[in-house]
C-alpha positions in Angstrom: 19.1 -34.4 -6.4 16.0 -32.5 -5.0 14.5 -31.7 -8.4 12.6 -33.2 -11.3 14.6 -35.9 -13.0 13.1 -35.2 -16.4 14.1 -31.5 -16.2 17.7 -32.3 -15.2 19.3 -33.4 -18.5 22.9 -33.0 -17.3 22.3 -35.3 -14.4 20.5 -37.8 -16.6 23.5 -37.7 -18.9 25.8 -38.4 -15.9 23.6 -41.4 -14.9 23.8 -42.9 -18.4 27.6 -42.6 -18.5 28.0 -44.2 -15.1 25.6 -47.0 -16.2 27.7 -47.6 -19.4 30.7 -48.6 -17.2 31.3 -52.3 -16.8 29.5 -54.0 -13.8 28.2 -50.7 -12.5 24.7 -50.1 -11.0 23.3 -46.6 -10.8 20.6 -45.2 -8.6 19.3 -41.8 -9.5 17.4 -40.0 -6.7 14.9 -37.2 -7.4 11.4 -36.2 -8.2 9.3 -37.6 -11.0 7.1 -34.7 -11.9 7.4 -35.3 -15.6 8.0 -38.3 -17.8 11.1 -40.3 -17.0 13.6 -39.9 -19.9 13.8 -42.9 -22.1 17.6 -43.2 -21.7 17.2 -44.0 -18.0 15.1 -47.1 -18.8 18.0 -49.5 -18.4 18.2 -52.7 -16.3 21.2 -51.3 -14.3 19.6 -47.9 -13.5 17.3 -47.7 -10.6 15.1 -44.6 -9.9 14.3 -43.6 -6.4 11.3 -41.2 -6.4 11.4 -38.8 -3.5 8.0 -38.2 -1.7 6.3 -34.9 -2.3 3.0 -35.4 -0.4 3.9 -32.6 2.1 4.4 -29.8 -0.6 0.7 -29.0 -1.2 0.2 -28.5 2.5 3.4 -26.4 2.9 2.4 -24.1 0.0 -0.5 -22.8 2.1 2.0 -21.3 4.6 3.8 -17.9 4.5 6.9 -18.1 2.3 9.6 -18.0 5.0 7.8 -20.7 7.1 7.3 -22.7 3.9 11.0 -22.6 3.1 12.1 -23.4 6.6 9.8 -26.4 7.0 10.6 -27.7 3.5 14.3 -27.6 4.3 13.7 -29.5 7.6 11.5 -32.1 6.1 13.7 -32.7 3.1 16.8 -32.9 5.3 15.2 -35.8 7.3 13.9 -37.6 4.2 17.5 -37.5 2.7 19.0 -38.4 6.1 16.7 -41.5 6.3 17.6 -42.6 2.8 21.3 -42.2 3.3 21.7 -43.4 6.8 19.1 -46.1 7.0 18.0 -47.4 3.6 21.4 -46.9 1.8 24.0 -46.7 4.6 27.5 -47.2 3.3 26.1 -48.8 0.1 27.4 -46.2 -2.5 30.8 -46.4 -4.1 30.5 -42.7 -5.2 27.9 -40.0 -4.9 27.4 -37.6 -7.7 25.2 -34.6 -6.9 24.2 -31.3 -8.5 24.2 -27.9 -6.9 21.9 -26.0 -6.5 20.2 -26.8 -4.3 22.9 -26.7 -1.6 20.5 -26.8 1.3 19.6 -29.3 2.7 21.3 -31.7 0.3 24.9 -30.9 0.9 24.7 -30.8 4.8 23.3 -34.4 4.7 26.0 -35.5 2.3 28.7 -33.8 4.4 27.7 -36.0 7.3 27.5 -39.1 5.1 31.0 -38.5 3.6 32.4 -37.9 7.1 31.0 -41.2 8.4 31.1 -43.5 5.4 34.2 -42.0 3.7 32.2 -42.1 0.4 33.6 -39.7 -2.3 31.1 -36.9 -3.2 31.5 -35.2 -6.5 29.6 -31.9 -6.8 28.5 -30.7 -10.2 27.8 -26.9 -9.9 25.2 -25.8 -12.5 24.7 -22.4 -10.9 25.0 -20.6 -7.7 22.0 -21.4 -5.5 22.0 -18.2 -3.5 21.5 -16.2 -6.7 18.2 -18.1 -7.3 17.0 -17.3 -3.8 14.2 -14.8 -4.3 14.2 -12.5 -1.2 14.6 -8.8 -0.5 16.2 -9.7 2.8 19.9 -9.1 2.1 21.1 -10.6 5.4 19.2 -13.8 4.7 20.7 -14.0 1.2 24.2 -13.5 2.6 23.6 -16.3 5.0 22.5 -18.6 2.2 25.6 -17.7 0.2 27.9 -18.4 3.2 26.2 -21.8 3.8 26.5 -22.7 0.1 30.2 -21.7 -0.1 31.0 -23.6 3.1 29.2 -26.9 2.2 30.3 -27.0 -1.4 33.9 -26.8 -0.2 33.5 -29.1 2.8 31.4 -31.8 1.1 33.1 -32.2 -2.3 35.9 -34.6 -3.2 35.7 -33.1 -6.6 33.9 -30.1 -8.1 32.8 -29.7 -11.7 31.4 -26.5 -13.3 29.6 -25.8 -16.5 31.8 -22.8 -17.5 35.3 -21.4 -17.2 33.8 -18.2 -15.6 32.1 -20.3 -12.9 35.3 -22.3 -12.2 37.2 -19.0 -11.9 34.8 -17.7 -9.2 35.0 -21.0 -7.3 38.8 -21.0 -7.3 39.4 -17.3 -6.6 36.4 -16.1 -4.4 35.2 -19.4 -2.9 38.8 -20.7 -2.4 37.6 -24.1 -3.6 40.0 -26.8 -4.7 39.8 -29.7 -7.1 37.7 -27.6 -9.6 37.4 -28.7 -13.2 35.3 -27.4 -16.1 33.0 -30.0 -17.5 31.4 -28.5 -20.6 28.0 -29.8 -21.7 28.3 -31.2 -25.1 25.7 -32.4 -27.6 24.4 -35.9 -26.7 24.8 -37.4 -30.1 23.0 -40.6 -29.1 19.8 -38.6 -28.9 20.2 -35.2 -30.7 21.2 -35.6 -34.3 20.5 -34.1 -37.7 17.6 -35.4 -39.7 17.4 -35.7 -43.5 14.7 -33.7 -45.4 12.7 -36.9 -45.9 12.8 -37.6 -42.1 11.7 -34.1 -41.3 8.8 -34.4 -43.8 7.6 -37.6 -42.3 7.8 -36.3 -38.8 6.0 -33.0 -39.5 3.2 -34.9 -41.4 2.5 -36.6 -38.2 1.8 -33.4 -36.3 -1.7 -32.0 -37.1 -0.7 -28.4 -36.5 2.2 -28.6 -39.1 0.5 -30.8 -41.7 -0.8 -28.8 -44.7 -2.0 -31.7 -46.8 -1.1 -35.3 -47.5 2.0 -34.1 -49.4 2.9 -30.8 -47.7 3.9 -29.6 -44.3 4.8 -26.1 -43.1 8.4 -26.6 -44.2 8.4 -29.4 -46.8 6.5 -30.8 -49.8 6.6 -33.9 -51.9 7.4 -33.5 -55.5 5.0 -35.8 -57.3 7.1 -35.8 -60.5 10.1 -37.6 -59.0 8.8 -38.6 -55.5 11.5 -36.4 -53.9 11.0 -34.1 -50.9 11.7 -30.4 -51.3 12.2 -27.6 -48.7 9.8 -24.7 -49.1 10.9 -21.2 -48.0 7.7 -19.4 -47.3 8.0 -20.3 -43.6 10.9 -20.5 -41.1 10.6 -22.6 -38.0 12.0 -21.5 -34.6 12.0 -23.8 -31.6 12.1 -22.1 -28.2 13.0 -24.6 -25.6 12.1 -23.1 -22.3 11.3 -23.8 -18.6 8.6 -21.1 -18.5 10.3 -19.6 -15.5 11.7 -16.1 -14.6 15.0 -17.4 -16.1 13.4 -17.0 -19.6 13.3 -13.4 -20.9 9.9 -13.5 -22.5 9.3 -9.8 -22.4 12.3 -9.2 -24.6 11.1 -11.7 -27.2 7.5 -10.3 -27.2 8.9 -6.8 -27.7 11.1 -8.0 -30.6 8.2 -9.8 -32.4 6.1 -6.6 -32.1 8.9 -4.6 -33.6 9.4 -7.1 -36.4 5.8 -6.9 -37.3 5.9 -3.1 -37.4 9.1 -2.8 -39.4 9.3 -2.1 -43.1 11.1 -5.3 -44.0 10.9 -5.7 -47.8 9.8 -9.3 -47.7 8.1 -10.9 -44.7 8.0 -14.6 -44.7 6.1 -16.3 -41.9 8.1 -17.0 -38.7 6.7 -20.0 -36.9 7.6 -20.3 -33.2 7.1 -23.6 -31.3 7.5 -23.2 -27.6 8.2 -26.5 -25.8 8.3 -27.4 -22.2 6.2 -26.5 -19.2 6.6 -24.4 -16.1 5.0 -21.9 -13.7 4.8 -19.0 -16.2 3.4 -20.9 -19.1 -0.2 -19.9 -18.6 0.7 -16.2 -18.3 3.2 -15.8 -21.1 1.6 -18.5 -23.2 -1.7 -16.5 -23.2 0.2 -13.3 -24.3 2.1 -15.1 -27.1 -0.9 -16.9 -28.6 -3.1 -13.8 -28.6 -0.6 -11.3 -30.1 -2.4 -11.7 -33.6 0.7 -10.8 -35.6 0.2 -11.1 -39.3 3.5 -12.8 -40.2 4.2 -14.6 -36.9 2.5 -17.9 -35.8 2.9 -19.3 -32.3 2.4 -22.8 -31.0 2.7 -24.1 -27.5 3.3 -27.8 -27.7 4.5 -30.6 -25.4 6.7 -33.2 -27.0 7.6 -36.6 -25.7 11.2 -37.5 -25.0 11.3 -39.3 -28.3 9.8 -36.5 -30.3 11.5 -33.5 -28.7 14.9 -34.1 -30.5 13.0 -34.4 -33.8 11.2 -31.1 -33.6 14.5 -29.4 -32.8 16.1 -31.1 -35.8 13.3 -29.8 -38.0 13.9 -26.2 -36.9 15.8 -23.5 -38.8 16.9 -21.9 -35.6 16.8 -22.6 -31.9 16.0 -19.7 -29.6 17.4 -19.4 -26.0 15.9 -16.8 -23.8 17.9 -18.0 -20.8 18.7 -15.1 -18.4 21.2 -16.3 -15.9 20.8 -15.3 -12.2 24.5 -15.6 -11.6 25.8 -14.8 -15.1 28.1 -17.8 -15.0 25.9 -20.8 -16.0 25.2 -22.0 -19.5 21.9 -23.2 -21.0 22.1 -26.9 -21.9 19.2 -26.5 -24.4 21.7 -24.8 -26.8 23.7 -28.0 -26.9 20.5 -29.8 -27.9 20.3 -27.4 -30.9 23.9 -27.9 -31.9 23.6 -31.7 -31.7 20.8 -31.4 -34.3 22.9 -29.0 -36.4 20.6 -26.1 -35.7 22.1 -22.6 -35.1 21.2 -20.9 -31.8 19.8 -17.4 -31.3 20.7 -16.7 -27.7 20.2 -13.9 -25.2 23.6 -12.4 -24.4 23.2 -12.2 -20.6 27.0 -12.1 -19.8 30.4 -12.8 -21.3 30.0 -16.4 -20.2 27.6 -17.2 -23.0 30.4 -16.5 -25.5 32.0 -19.7 -24.2 29.2 -21.5 -26.0 27.7 -19.4 -28.8 30.1 -17.9 -31.3 28.4 -15.4 -33.6 28.9 -16.3 -37.2 30.0 -19.8 -36.4 27.2 -21.5 -34.6 24.5 -18.8 -34.1 23.7 -15.3 -33.1 23.7 -13.3 -29.8 21.4 -10.5 -28.9 21.2 -8.0 -26.0 18.0 -6.2 -26.7 14.7 -6.3 -28.7 16.2 -4.3 -31.6 19.0 -6.8 -32.1 16.7 -9.7 -32.0 14.3 -8.0 -34.4 17.2 -7.5 -36.8 18.0 -11.2 -36.7 14.4 -12.1 -37.5 14.5 -9.7 -40.5 17.7 -11.3 -41.8 16.0 -14.7 -41.7 12.8 -13.4 -43.3 14.7 -11.8 -46.1 16.7 -15.0 -46.6 19.9 -13.2 -45.6 21.6 -15.9 -43.4 24.5 -18.3 -43.5 24.2 -21.9 -44.5 27.7 -23.0 -43.6 27.4 -23.2 -39.8 30.2 -24.9 -37.9 29.0 -27.2 -35.0 32.2 -29.1 -34.5 32.7 -30.0 -30.9 33.6 -32.9 -28.6 30.9 -35.5 -27.9 29.5 -35.6 -24.4 30.9 -39.1 -24.0 34.5 -37.8 -24.9 34.1 -34.8 -22.6 32.8 -37.0 -19.7 35.5 -39.6 -20.1 38.3 -37.1 -20.2 37.1 -35.1 -17.2 34.9 -37.2 -14.9 36.0 -40.8 -15.7 39.6 -39.7 -15.3 38.8 -38.7 -11.7 37.1 -41.9 -10.6 
């Protein structure tokens, strides 16, 4: 992949499953901009870190020139790795799309010469992520993506039925199967009240006293842990990119503060992750000064991230799809921890994942999101959520392993 390994959970999950197969060795290729996920620290998983020394220099150039030169440089880096360092050494290549260019053209040549099967996992449509006002250029990028996805792939996987339908009908692609993300139950799991209490005590922002946190307190009479209901915790897993609809959330919080809700408990929002818009929107969120809303921006290690999700009452997804056909994997992290999702309803595809009343809420605008916050604040919410689903391992075995 030509992306940060730590921000590619689906590809990390693929690598782990391949590594769990008998006598298999896995090499994952990508950038190491963030901490390497702990699940990749296995003796039969090798990580090849792509060089990035040229990026700082290229960023000084005009955007079109930057893009063109970056594609050329990355093409030759990948060409060198595949045709010189690893020529004819792979039994199978598993790659994500996007980006289609320059990755798929190099793999097209490699498959042609080495006859190595290439499985393409389509997360989204790359041309929809291409930010340009030049319609002709965008159409060229789309045409290249359609051609190389079809020409390179031995097998194609998609994250949603809607995406698979587009590939089959409009792209005329063959060998397309839906591979739904599922909760990775090895990592994301429900915590007991005692485990939540212990974890929150270890975070200074959430520790109230030696016996109390923002959500829990120790009952000195019988040494038990009790849940308090003066605060509700929302975890917002985000990439701090244009894909996250922050303006809608900010608007909803302002409307919630101004509403005449009969009882306003504190809503505590923890924003995780990092990305290009963190400084801008983080500054707005932390300086809103809302009476009943508290905001924290906090980075969690790969070990602690699942725990803060499991402590939450709700997980919020602001994901706004560029294509309308991808699905945010962060919601599966919530479900694995038995936490209902509050998700932005960007298209019909999201209903393949979030079912209102069963595993969460959907909202289309700030008023609908404000109404959800009011339900929570007034303790008007379900407690019998249904998170039943296949495990990632079962899904992977039935779809991917069956095609190997």
